[in-house]
C-alpha positions as a printed NumPy array, in Angstrom:
array([[ 19.289,   1.436, -27.671],
       [ 16.358,   1.126, -30.065],
       [ 15.153,  -2.009, -28.251],
       [ 15.088,  -0.203, -24.899],
       [ 13.383,   2.854, -26.364],
       [ 10.664,   0.725, -27.944],
       [ 10.246,  -1.3  , -24.748],
       [ 10.06 ,   1.864, -22.655],
       [  7.501,   3.585, -24.88 ],
       [  5.294,   0.521, -25.203],
       [  5.355,  -0.099, -21.46 ],
       [  4.526,   3.549, -20.744],
       [  1.729,   3.672, -23.313],
       [  0.134,   0.56 , -21.81 ],
       [  0.544,   1.548, -18.164],
       [ -0.788,   5.096, -18.135],
       [ -4.265,   4.456, -19.57 ],
       [ -4.692,   1.274, -17.496],
       [ -3.811,   3.092, -14.295],
       [ -6.092,   6.004, -15.177],
       [ -8.911,   3.561, -15.933],
       [ -8.471,   1.788, -12.608],
       [ -7.915,   4.839, -10.416],
       [-10.215,   7.234, -12.242],
       [-13.125,   4.934, -13.098],
       [-13.129,   1.398, -11.711],
       [-11.84 ,   2.087,  -8.187],
       [-12.663,   5.782,  -7.949],
       [-15.607,   5.321,  -5.579],
       [-13.641,   2.869,  -3.431],
       [-10.776,   5.306,  -2.89 ],
       [-13.116,   8.299,  -2.592],
       [-15.144,   6.613,   0.151],
       [-12.095,   5.588,   2.167],
       [ -9.49 ,   8.305,   1.704],
       [-11.514,  11.048,   0.025],
       [-10.686,  13.721,   2.584],
       [ -7.002,  13.305,   1.795],
       [ -7.492,  13.537,  -1.981],
       [ -6.897,  16.758,  -3.829],
       [ -6.576,  17.658,  -7.466],
       [ -4.039,  15.603,  -9.377],
       [ -0.596,  17.184,  -9.394],
       [  0.099,  16.616, -13.092],
       [  3.878,  17.232, -13.029],
       [  4.319,  14.783, -10.13 ],
       [  2.118,  12.2  , -11.887],
       [  4.123,  12.518, -15.103],
       [  7.411,  12.104, -13.241],
       [  6.028,   9.077, -11.371],
       [  5.088,   7.265, -14.59 ],
       [  8.35 ,   8.143, -16.334],
       [ 10.411,   6.905, -13.384],
       [  8.273,   3.87 , -12.546],
       [  8.531,   2.556, -16.099],
       [ 12.325,   2.838, -15.856],
       [ 12.061,   0.675, -12.73 ],
       [  9.991,  -1.886, -14.624],
       [ 12.645,  -2.096, -17.331],
       [ 15.516,  -2.298, -14.837],
       [ 13.943,  -4.916, -12.592],
       [ 11.601,  -6.872, -14.867],
       [ 11.71 ,  -6.575, -18.627],
       [ 14.783,  -4.723, -19.881],
       [ 17.532,  -7.273, -19.326],
       [ 18.837,  -9.017, -22.443],
       [ 18.057, -12.304, -20.667],
       [ 14.465, -11.287, -19.894],
       [ 11.669, -13.393, -21.346],
       [  7.956, -12.717, -21.226],
       [  7.735, -15.199, -18.341],
       [ 10.487, -13.569, -16.292],
       [  9.094, -10.113, -17.114],
       [  5.717, -11.196, -15.736],
       [  7.177, -12.713, -12.555],
       [  9.695,  -9.95 , -11.908],
       [  7.092,  -7.329, -12.761],
       [  4.781,  -8.808, -10.14 ],
       [  7.585,  -8.776,  -7.584],
       [  8.642,  -5.224,  -8.441],
       [  5.018,  -4.082,  -8.229],
       [  4.578,  -5.827,  -4.898],
       [  7.656,  -4.267,  -3.3  ],
       [  7.044,  -0.793,  -4.739],
       [  3.362,  -0.654,  -3.818],
       [  3.934,  -2.372,  -0.454],
       [  6.468,   0.315,   0.422],
       [  3.916,   3.022,  -0.341],
       [  0.864,   1.346,   1.154],
       [  2.429,  -0.06 ,   4.303],
       [  4.112,   3.271,   5.038],
       [  0.742,   4.984,   4.624],
       [ -0.906,   2.357,   6.805],
       [  1.724,   2.977,   9.469],
       [  1.371,   6.764,   9.591],
       [ -1.967,   7.918,   8.138],
       [ -5.184,   7.699,  10.138],
       [ -7.401,   7.276,   7.09 ],
       [ -5.311,   4.594,   5.385],
       [ -6.988,   1.272,   6.049],
       [ -5.911,  -2.308,   5.619],
       [ -8.522,  -2.654,   2.863],
       [ -7.075,   0.294,   0.942],
       [ -3.551,  -1.065,   1.365],
       [ -4.516,  -4.557,   0.181],
       [ -6.505,  -3.338,  -2.837],
       [ -3.786,  -0.904,  -3.846],
       [ -0.999,  -3.459,  -3.402],
       [ -2.973,  -6.001,  -5.426],
       [ -3.428,  -3.448,  -8.177],
       [  0.301,  -2.647,  -8.095],
       [  1.184,  -6.313,  -8.523],
       [ -1.354,  -6.82 , -11.31 ],
       [ -0.62 ,  -3.724, -13.378],
       [  3.149,  -3.982, -13.048],
       [  3.19 ,  -7.679, -13.943],
       [  0.899,  -7.094, -16.908],
       [  2.693,  -4.079, -18.355],
       [  6.11 ,  -5.728, -17.905],
       [  4.831,  -8.809, -19.745],
       [  2.948,  -6.874, -22.444],
       [  5.788,  -4.432, -22.993],
       [  8.273,  -7.273, -23.409],
       [  5.941,  -9.266, -25.659],
       [  5.101,  -6.346, -27.959],
       [  8.587,  -4.869, -28.092],
       [  9.989,  -8.284, -29.06 ],
       [  7.515,  -8.338, -31.945],
       [  8.36 ,  -4.812, -33.041],
       [ 12.075,  -4.376, -32.304],
       [ 13.176,  -7.969, -32.271]])
């Protein structure tokens, strides 16, 4: 149980600031210019629940298995990120007027990158800490 708790906390602590950096600073103008009319204030409770649940998904599908290695965590994290973000982005592309192919591709790419990285980093660091 300790191993999973450490893995979960490390993964969460890495993911949240990276996602805030990307969405709130690096890609803020990109999203604002393309879907700005749809954006409102951040719903903090929903955001918190998203991160808590998404990190569980990362552990279940990428890094939490006893057989997981840093390599499999990276690969499975990329796949999990792709399928999760593709579900969101392609659904939005299908039904929202302001959701463009560019937004979908950038967001899906970010989902793959961040999920692969945090799955790998969480596994790597938790192995060092919890063994």
